[in-house]
C-alpha positions, -999 to 999 in steps of 0.1 A, spaced: 680 -123 -27 697 -142 -56 683 -175 -65 704 -205 -76 697 -224 -107 680 -258 -102 705 -286 -103 697 -318 -122 693 -350 -103 730 -357 -106 749 -381 -127 737 -417 -129 771 -430 -117 769 -408 -86 733 -420 -78 744 -456 -82 773 -449 -58 750 -435 -32 726 -465 -36 756 -489 -32 770 -470 -2 736 -471 15 732 -508 9 767 -515 24 757 -494 54 725 -513 58 742 -547 55 768 -536 81 742 -524 105 722 -557 102 754 -578 106 764 -557 136 731 -562 153 730 -600 146 766 -606 156 764 -586 188 731 -602 198 746 -636 191 775 -629 214 750 -619 241 756 -583 240 718 -573 237 722 -536 249 749 -530 223 728 -547 196 699 -525 205 721 -494 204 734 -502 170 699 -508 158 687 -475 171 716 -456 155 709 -474 122 673 -467 122 680 -430 131 705 -428 102 681 -443 76 652 -423 89 672 -391 84 684 -402 49 648 -408 40 636 -374 49 
């Protein structure tokens, strides 16, 4: 079985892009939960929160 060479961690610009993207997704998730909860749509807010937590738990692994 052939082995692949170890890749470096990536370009610094690419890492900052991923950090910025994850920050935007986190902010959008928080805003989505707060705004739907403020409108009285508690089940939708809970669903958005669960999906956001699942996404970030998968990203963290």
